[in-house]
PAGUBA-420866 format. One line per field, with one value per residue (C-alpha): residue number from 1; residue in one letter; chain; x, y, z. Coordinates in nm, 4 decimals, always signed. Layout:
<nodes>
resi	(NUM, ...)
resn	(A, ...)
chain	(A, ...)
c1	(X, ...)
c2	(Y, ...)
c3	(Z, ...)
</nodes>
This chain:
<nodes>
resi	(1, 2, 3, 4, 5, 6, 7, 8, 9, 10, 11, 12, 13, 14, 15, 16, 17, 18, 19, 20, 21, 22, 23, 24, 25, 26, 27, 28, 29, 30, 31, 32, 33, 34, 35, 36, 37, 38, 39, 40, 41, 42, 43, 44, 45, 46, 47, 48, 49, 50, 51, 52, 53, 54, 55, 56, 57, 58, 59, 60, 61, 62, 63, 64, 65, 66, 67, 68, 69, 70, 71, 72, 73, 74, 75, 76, 77, 78, 79, 80, 81, 82, 83, 84, 85, 86, 87, 88, 89, 90, 91, 92, 93, 94, 95, 96, 97, 98, 99, 100, 101, 102, 103, 104, 105, 106, 107, 108, 109, 110, 111, 112, 113, 114, 115, 116, 117, 118, 119, 120, 121, 122, 123, 124, 125, 126, 127, 128, 129, 130, 131, 132, 133, 134, 135, 136, 137, 138, 139, 140, 141, 142, 143, 144, 145, 146, 147, 148, 149, 150, 151, 152, 153, 154, 155, 156, 157, 158, 159, 160, 161, 162, 163, 164, 165, 166, 167, 168, 169, 170, 171, 172, 173, 174, 175, 176, 177, 178, 179, 180, 181, 182, 183, 184, 185, 186, 187, 188, 189, 190, 191, 192, 193, 194, 195, 196, 197, 198, 199, 200, 201, 202, 203, 204, 205, 206, 207, 208, 209, 210, 211, 212, 213, 214, 215, 216, 217, 218, 219, 220, 221, 222, 223, 224, 225, 226, 227, 228, 229, 230, 231, 232, 233, 234, 235, 236, 237, 238, 239, 240, 241, 242, 243, 244, 245, 246, 247, 248, 249, 250, 251, 252, 253, 254, 255, 256, 257, 258, 259, 260, 261, 262, 263, 264, 265, 266, 267, 268, 269, 270, 271, 272, 273, 274, 275, 276, 277, 278, 279, 280, 281, 282, 283, 284, 285, 286, 287, 288, 289, 290, 291, 292, 293, 294, 295, 296, 297, 298, 299, 300, 301, 302, 303, 304, 305, 306, 307, 308, 309, 310, 311, 312, 313, 314, 315, 316, 317, 318, 319, 320, 321, 322, 323, 324, 325, 326, 327, 328, 329, 330, 331, 332, 333, 334, 335, 336, 337, 338, 339, 340, 341, 342, 343, 344, 345, 346, 347, 348, 349, 350, 351, 352, 353, 354, 355, 356, 357, 358, 359, 360, 361)
resn	(M, T, T, E, R, E, T, N, R, R, G, N, Y, S, M, F, M, G, V, F, A, T, A, I, I, G, F, G, A, L, G, V, D, I, S, Y, I, A, M, T, N, N, Q, A, Q, A, V, S, D, A, A, S, H, A, A, L, I, A, Y, R, Y, S, D, A, A, D, I, A, G, R, K, A, D, G, I, A, A, A, N, H, V, V, Q, N, N, F, V, G, L, G, E, R, G, N, L, N, E, L, K, F, G, Q, F, N, P, N, T, G, N, F, N, A, D, A, Q, P, F, N, A, T, Y, A, Q, V, D, R, K, A, A, D, A, L, Q, L, F, L, A, P, V, I, G, Q, N, T, A, D, V, S, Q, S, G, V, T, A, S, N, P, R, E, I, V, V, V, V, D, R, S, C, S, M, Q, S, P, S, G, Y, Q, G, W, E, G, V, R, D, A, L, G, V, F, A, D, Y, M, V, D, H, Q, V, P, Q, D, R, L, G, V, T, W, F, N, S, G, G, G, T, W, E, P, L, R, Y, V, D, G, N, E, A, D, I, L, A, K, W, S, D, W, G, F, C, N, R, N, G, G, W, G, P, N, R, W, A, C, S, G, A, T, D, Q, R, D, G, V, V, P, A, H, N, M, L, A, A, S, G, N, S, L, A, F, K, A, M, I, V, I, S, D, G, N, P, N, P, S, E, L, N, G, A, F, L, D, A, T, Q, D, A, W, D, D, D, I, H, V, W, T, V, G, F, G, A, N, I, D, D, T, L, M, E, D, A, T, R, G, I, G, T, Y, Y, H, S, P, D, P, E, G, L, E, Q, V, M, L, D, I, A, R, S, I, P, V, V, V, V, D)
chain	(A, A, A, A, A, A, A, A, A, A, A, A, A, A, A, A, A, A, A, A, A, A, A, A, A, A, A, A, A, A, A, A, A, A, A, A, A, A, A, A, A, A, A, A, A, A, A, A, A, A, A, A, A, A, A, A, A, A, A, A, A, A, A, A, A, A, A, A, A, A, A, A, A, A, A, A, A, A, A, A, A, A, A, A, A, A, A, A, A, A, A, A, A, A, A, A, A, A, A, A, A, A, A, A, A, A, A, A, A, A, A, A, A, A, A, A, A, A, A, A, A, A, A, A, A, A, A, A, A, A, A, A, A, A, A, A, A, A, A, A, A, A, A, A, A, A, A, A, A, A, A, A, A, A, A, A, A, A, A, A, A, A, A, A, A, A, A, A, A, A, A, A, A, A, A, A, A, A, A, A, A, A, A, A, A, A, A, A, A, A, A, A, A, A, A, A, A, A, A, A, A, A, A, A, A, A, A, A, A, A, A, A, A, A, A, A, A, A, A, A, A, A, A, A, A, A, A, A, A, A, A, A, A, A, A, A, A, A, A, A, A, A, A, A, A, A, A, A, A, A, A, A, A, A, A, A, A, A, A, A, A, A, A, A, A, A, A, A, A, A, A, A, A, A, A, A, A, A, A, A, A, A, A, A, A, A, A, A, A, A, A, A, A, A, A, A, A, A, A, A, A, A, A, A, A, A, A, A, A, A, A, A, A, A, A, A, A, A, A, A, A, A, A, A, A, A, A, A, A, A, A, A, A, A, A, A, A, A, A, A, A, A, A, A, A, A, A, A, A, A, A, A, A, A, A, A, A, A, A, A, A)
c1	(+1.9734, +1.8728, +2.0928, +1.8999, +2.1637, +2.0153, +1.6582, +1.7850, +1.9668, +1.6259, +1.4591, +1.7038, +1.7033, +1.3066, +1.3372, +1.6096, +1.3489, +1.0645, +1.2168, +1.3823, +1.0354, +0.9076, +1.1960, +1.1377, +0.7358, +0.8170, +1.0953, +0.8441, +0.5716, +0.7788, +0.8739, +0.5723, +0.4192, +0.6750, +0.6830, +0.2705, +0.3550, +0.6295, +0.4012, +0.0817, +0.3070, +0.4047, +0.0754, -0.0555, +0.2186, +0.0958, -0.2479, -0.1594, +0.1002, -0.1995, -0.4956, -0.2700, -0.2030, -0.5610, -0.6938, -0.4670, -0.5272, -0.8939, -0.8606, -0.6553, -0.8827, -1.2106, -1.5116, -1.6731, -1.7007, -1.5012, -1.2195, -1.4269, -1.5978, -1.2615, -1.1322, -1.4773, -1.3572, -1.0376, -1.1536, -1.4428, -1.1231, -0.8804, -1.1840, -1.2392, -0.8637, -0.8938, -1.1535, -1.0590, -0.7334, -0.6266, -0.3843, -0.3518, -0.5071, -0.8466, -0.8853, -0.9195, -0.7312, -0.8868, -0.8271, -0.7190, -0.6382, -0.6412, -0.4854, -0.4006, -0.1360, +0.1711, +0.5200, +0.8113, +1.0933, +1.4177, +1.3066, +1.1251, +0.8124, +0.4433, +0.2252, -0.1225, -0.3662, -0.1428, -0.2994, -0.2900, -0.2476, +0.0142, +0.0253, -0.2087, -0.1437, -0.2867, -0.2532, -0.3635, -0.4189, -0.5374, -0.5381, -0.7388, -1.0275, -0.8945, -0.5376, -0.3881, -0.4585, -0.1552, -0.1042, +0.1469, +0.2417, -0.0326, +0.1570, +0.3951, +0.1154, +0.0976, -0.2417, -0.2314, -0.0180, -0.0722, -0.0134, +0.0325, +0.1936, +0.1228, +0.2701, +0.2739, +0.1916, +0.2608, +0.2682, +0.5409, +0.4535, +0.3638, +0.4887, +0.3222, +0.3613, +0.0605, +0.1884, -0.0233, -0.0628, -0.0952, -0.0814, -0.2996, -0.5160, -0.6381, -0.8125, -1.1507, -1.0440, -1.3787, -1.6611, -1.5556, -1.3197, -0.9462, -0.8451, -1.1894, -1.2005, -0.8111, -0.9292, -1.2119, -0.9698, -0.7030, -0.9471, -1.1067, -0.7496, -0.6327, -0.9332, -0.8802, -0.5579, -0.5795, -0.8714, -0.6440, -0.3055, +0.0023, +0.2147, +0.4802, +0.2616, +0.3374, +0.2225, +0.2856, +0.2461, +0.4211, +0.3169, +0.4343, +0.3924, +0.6867, +0.8529, +0.7279, +0.8392, +0.6365, +0.3021, +0.3117, +0.6260, +0.6426, +0.5427, +0.4088, -0.0127, +0.0057, +0.0039, -0.1105, -0.4099, -0.6195, -0.3666, -0.3450, -0.7375, -0.7897, -0.4959, -0.5729, -0.9022, -0.7786, -0.6119, -0.5055, -0.7822, -0.7022, -0.8957, -1.0590, -1.1684, -0.8429, -0.8224, -0.6364, -0.6113, -0.3190, -0.4171, -0.4449, -0.1415, -0.2147, -0.2767, -0.0924, +0.2643, +0.2925, +0.2886, +0.6073, +0.5197, +0.9117, +0.9288, +0.6297, +0.8161, +1.1784, +1.0801, +0.8869, +1.1593, +1.3670, +1.1648, +1.0946, +1.4421, +1.5892, +1.3190, +1.5340, +1.3216, +1.4154, +1.1222, +0.8410, +0.7007, +0.7004, +0.4879, +0.3648, +0.0609, +0.0833, -0.2149, -0.2078, -0.4702, -0.2690, +0.0660, +0.3910, +0.4091, +0.6434, +0.6288, +1.0363, +0.9657, +0.7934, +1.0879, +1.1932, +0.8387, +0.9259, +1.2902, +1.1599, +0.9571, +1.1942, +1.4447, +1.2247, +1.1574, +1.5593, +1.5355, +1.2270, +0.9531, +0.6209, +0.4615, +0.0192, -0.0259, -0.4263, -0.5112, -0.7443, -1.0171, -1.0326, -0.6694, -0.4631, -0.1935, -0.3268, +0.0073, +0.1954, +0.0706, +0.0720, +0.4291, +0.5475, +0.3298, +0.6384, +0.6281, +0.2832, +0.1588, -0.1274, -0.2911, -0.6495, -0.8653, -1.1094, -1.2957, -1.4736, -1.4215, -1.6389, -1.4535, -1.1155, -1.2283, -1.3504, -0.9837, -0.8190, -1.0152, -0.9294, -0.5569, -0.5804, -0.6480, -0.4805, -0.1566, -0.0388, +0.0163, +0.3366, +0.3237, +0.5724, +0.5167)
c2	(-0.1037, +0.1626, +0.5053, +0.8827, +0.8651, +0.5451, +0.6664, +0.9836, +0.7803, +0.5986, +0.8911, +0.9856, +0.6820, +0.6820, +1.0432, +0.9772, +0.6335, +0.8546, +1.0521, +0.7841, +0.6098, +0.9398, +0.9109, +0.5448, +0.5904, +0.8706, +0.7100, +0.4005, +0.6038, +0.7859, +0.4577, +0.2620, +0.5757, +0.6300, +0.2706, +0.3171, +0.6307, +0.4557, +0.1730, +0.3780, +0.6145, +0.2722, +0.1772, +0.5377, +0.5146, +0.1530, +0.2873, +0.6281, +0.3631, +0.1297, +0.4103, +0.5781, +0.2990, +0.1962, +0.5332, +0.4987, +0.1724, +0.2081, +0.5659, +0.4101, +0.0948, +0.2705, +0.2375, +0.6011, +0.7708, +1.1071, +1.2436, +1.3103, +0.9774, +0.8300, +1.0425, +0.9210, +0.5776, +0.6489, +0.8063, +0.5523, +0.2968, +0.5139, +0.5779, +0.1616, +0.1185, +0.3328, +0.2373, -0.1477, -0.1432, +0.0180, +0.3256, +0.2274, -0.0326, -0.1305, +0.2045, +0.4116, +0.6692, +0.9519, +1.0046, +1.3594, +1.4369, +1.2415, +1.4244, +1.3346, +1.4709, +1.3916, +1.2288, +1.3405, +1.0438, +1.2421, +1.4880, +1.3450, +1.6471, +1.5519, +1.8045, +1.7687, +1.8055, +1.8434, +1.5800, +1.3536, +1.1920, +0.9599, +0.9423, +1.0024, +1.1797, +1.0430, +1.1635, +0.9294, +1.1078, +1.0617, +1.4326, +1.6455, +1.4732, +1.1348, +1.1853, +0.9020, +0.8590, +0.7619, +0.4880, +0.6622, +0.9746, +1.1614, +1.1218, +1.3871, +1.5730, +1.4283, +1.3309, +1.2465, +1.2658, +1.3462, +1.0809, +1.1831, +1.0026, +1.0310, +0.8238, +0.8834, +0.5990, +0.6790, +0.4886, +0.4440, +0.4510, +0.1830, +0.1570, -0.0506, -0.1776, -0.3982, -0.6609, -0.6859, -0.9158, -0.8178, -1.1080, -1.1778, -1.4079, -1.0872, -0.9490, -1.1659, -1.4577, -1.6984, -1.5760, -1.1866, -0.9337, -0.9288, -0.6100, -0.4382, -0.6502, -0.4903, -0.1428, -0.1399, -0.3486, -0.1011, +0.1808, +0.0570, -0.0255, +0.3277, +0.4786, +0.2798, +0.4163, +0.7667, +0.7436, +0.5742, +0.7020, +0.7521, +1.0767, +0.9269, +0.6357, +0.5691, +0.3349, +0.1708, -0.0502, -0.2547, -0.5235, -0.8465, -1.0737, -1.2267, -0.9056, -0.6421, -0.2816, +0.0099, +0.1521, +0.3903, +0.4900, +0.4679, +0.7516, +0.9938, +0.9432, +1.2609, +1.5493, +1.3078, +1.1895, +1.3303, +1.1796, +0.8269, +0.8438, +0.8938, +0.7099, +0.3785, +0.4040, +0.3859, +0.0910, +0.0370, -0.0866, -0.3863, -0.4456, -0.7950, -0.8530, -0.7400, -0.4977, -0.1971, +0.0612, +0.1917, -0.0525, -0.3572, -0.5206, -0.3475, -0.7050, -0.9640, -1.2377, -1.5007, -1.5125, -1.4322, -1.2695, -1.2916, -1.0041, -0.7784, -0.8564, -0.7776, -0.4279, -0.3792, -0.4919, -0.2540, +0.0259, -0.0456, -0.1536, +0.1695, +0.3885, +0.5397, +0.5188, +0.2303, +0.3227, +0.1746, -0.1233, -0.2539, -0.4817, -0.5928, -0.7962, -1.0115, -1.0253, -1.3081, -1.4993, -1.7588, -1.9703, -1.8783, -1.9835, -2.1710, -2.3830, -2.3610, -2.0459, -2.1419, -2.1320, -1.8074, -1.6516, -1.8209, -1.7314, -1.3219, -1.3106, -1.4349, -1.2255, -0.9704, -1.1214, -1.1104, -0.7069, -0.7321, -0.6919, -0.8240, -1.0554, -1.0711, -1.2792, -1.3107, -1.5636, -1.3769, -1.6580, -2.0404, -2.1538, -2.0938, -2.3339, -2.2405, -2.3999, -2.2445, -1.9098, -1.9614, -2.0845, -1.7281, -1.5160, -1.3755, -1.2281, -1.1853, -1.1792, -1.4299, -1.5586, -1.4543, -1.6275, -1.4633, -1.5972, -1.2607, -0.8814, -0.8026, -1.0926, -0.8542, -0.5797, -0.6893, -0.8817, -0.5865, -0.4119, -0.6992, -0.6637, -0.2868, -0.3233, -0.6138, -0.4423, -0.3046, +0.0346, -0.0596, +0.1513, +0.2617, +0.3823)
c3	(+8.2599, +7.9924, +8.0177, +7.9322, +7.7063, +7.5095, +7.5409, +7.3705, +7.0566, +7.0071, +6.9817, +6.6843, +6.5536, +6.4948, +6.3680, +6.0723, +6.0164, +5.9713, +5.6769, +5.5085, +5.5250, +5.3797, +5.0853, +5.0185, +4.9861, +4.7525, +4.5638, +4.5321, +4.4043, +4.1369, +4.0433, +4.0196, +3.8243, +3.5795, +3.5184, +3.4076, +3.2276, +3.0056, +2.9628, +2.8691, +2.6273, +2.4483, +2.4562, +2.2764, +2.0539, +1.9093, +1.8991, +1.7394, +1.4277, +1.4432, +1.3930, +1.1258, +0.9244, +0.9015, +0.7795, +0.4937, +0.3705, +0.4236, +0.2382, -0.0541, -0.1013, -0.0455, -0.3188, -0.2296, -0.5061, -0.3857, -0.1547, +0.1054, +0.1656, +0.1244, +0.3788, +0.5982, +0.5764, +0.6584, +1.0010, +1.0494, +1.0427, +1.2678, +1.5046, +1.5446, +1.6385, +1.8901, +2.0327, +2.0758, +2.2322, +2.5474, +2.6428, +3.0339, +3.2442, +3.0730, +2.9413, +2.6170, +2.4238, +2.2783, +1.8525, +1.9096, +1.5464, +1.2320, +0.9155, +0.5800, +0.3007, +0.1497, +0.3620, +0.1953, +0.2459, +0.1585, +0.4274, +0.6407, +0.6877, +0.6676, +0.4822, +0.5729, +0.3244, +0.0362, -0.2518, -0.3640, -0.0471, +0.0277, +0.4327, +0.7553, +1.0755, +1.3866, +1.7317, +2.0622, +2.4187, +2.7248, +2.8878, +3.1175, +3.2606, +3.1008, +3.2046, +3.3966, +3.7444, +3.9286, +4.2009, +4.4521, +4.3393, +4.5291, +4.8817, +4.6821, +4.5349, +4.1670, +4.0510, +3.7569, +3.3995, +3.0339, +2.7776, +2.4037, +2.1379, +1.7182, +1.4467, +1.0675, +0.8052, +0.4342, +0.1479, -0.1235, -0.4807, -0.7590, -1.1139, -1.3320, -1.6646, -1.8858, -2.0822, -2.3664, -2.6561, -3.0053, -3.2212, -3.5149, -3.2895, -3.0854, -3.3899, -3.3208, -3.1182, -3.1400, -2.9306, -2.8696, -3.0002, -2.8156, -2.8954, -2.8275, -2.4483, -2.4178, -2.4992, -2.1999, -2.0189, -2.0418, -1.9778, -1.6084, -1.4815, -1.5921, -1.4553, -1.1225, -1.1022, -1.1616, -0.9213, -0.6652, -0.6797, -0.4880, -0.5664, -0.7814, -0.9160, -1.2937, -1.5902, -1.8933, -2.1412, -2.3601, -2.6374, -2.7908, -3.1160, -3.3266, -3.1590, -2.8993, -2.8094, -2.5852, -2.6260, -2.3652, -2.1887, -1.8066, -1.7112, -1.3373, -1.3323, -1.1042, -1.3947, -1.6783, -1.5758, -1.8356, -2.1444, -1.9534, -1.9608, -2.3279, -2.4464, -2.2407, -2.2977, -2.7029, -2.7339, -3.0930, -3.3600, -3.5210, -3.8573, -3.8178, -4.2007, -4.3410, -4.5550, -4.6629, -4.3949, -4.1542, -3.8681, -4.0931, -3.9440, -3.5980, -3.4903, -3.6229, -3.6123, -3.3812, -2.9558, -2.8183, -2.4861, -2.3622, -2.6332, -2.4565, -2.0916, -2.1635, -2.2077, -1.8937, -1.7110, -1.8723, -1.7882, -1.4403, -1.3620, -1.4984, -1.3388, -1.0809, -0.7661, -0.5686, -0.3003, -0.5422, -0.5394, -0.9137, -1.1079, -1.4480, -1.5858, -1.9022, -2.0732, -2.3419, -2.5581, -2.6405, -2.5775, -2.7104, -3.0831, -3.1513, -2.8442, -2.7910, -2.6587, -2.3496, -2.1482, -2.2554, -2.1208, -1.7515, -1.8048, -1.8495, -1.5951, -1.3669, -1.4824, -1.3833, -1.0228, -0.9579, -0.9988, -0.7537, -1.0206, -0.9360, -1.1918, -1.2346, -1.5324, -1.7205, -1.9936, -2.2413, -2.3891, -2.4202, -2.5789, -2.2942, -2.1061, -1.7339, -1.5997, -1.7783, -1.7236, -1.3608, -1.3672, -1.4854, -1.2078, -0.9813, -0.6470, -0.4689, -0.8960, -0.9230, -1.2127, -1.3771, -1.6620, -1.8202, -2.1559, -2.2388, -2.2385, -1.9400, -1.7625, -1.8286, -1.6984, -1.3510, -1.3839, -1.4476, -1.1649, -0.9225, -1.0351, -0.9479, -0.5894, -0.5180, -0.5998, -0.2847, -0.1355, +0.0768, +0.3855, +0.6022, +0.9216)
</nodes>
């Protein structure tokens, strides 16, 4: 038999259960929607990082003739990333901002519009009409949530030394003018590097024959553009027919690649910039002379790689030991063979494009 007191108690339980159910639903709504918001924020962060990365890479490798054209290529690449990745459950985010500028790794600051550009900033969001539509939170009066994330991608500088053959055969190897081919190829390479520079990029040139030395010390591209272009397009004349002029012995002696690799290695190792991507490019029209120097050449490039210096090699002309030159490459460096000056220009342009701009998100 049910008493009046028991009936009243049941009513109290029902009242408490109603209050608890509302609280449970509210907490459930918060839990589900907070997880959804967190997931979407993670997606927005990944997309903003990818968009800034794509923009910088597209800008760096653009073939556009001016900065405006390269920026347009970067913007297009960033938009492509945003339009092809989800921020939410099947929805796209919006590229709210994309800026080009300079990133200072010492301070962590991004300075928009500062040139030459070495970084991009991208902001991806879902706000206003595109805000997230929540699932259960409307029960407690919260219908939408805004999401916004940003990412910066910066490129590390590059330090590159070109190591050039100055042996006697470079006066006039059969079928082409060796020194003229090098001169034109260095000019093409320098022009590309100046036009596609990253802050704190540095360039230099060493040479070798029976000995070796430095022709152009490692120096910053920024601020020295005119001087670099002038000097690199004026690689020294070699008198084809001898004579008694001041350049009579500009190309002379035997072939000892090691004597150009070692000073290049020393310059790069002593540059003082541990963040820079370091590389050397060895151009030669012949094999080590005497042949006992083969091992010394390989040892010298291995010593460079032990200091994280990547080595590209270029065989110029017909009388090249392709296997040896390929064996001398290190890191991500590769071997190219060009039989003529025009091909050497293209090879140097290809190498300039292949030396990576190391990006840091």
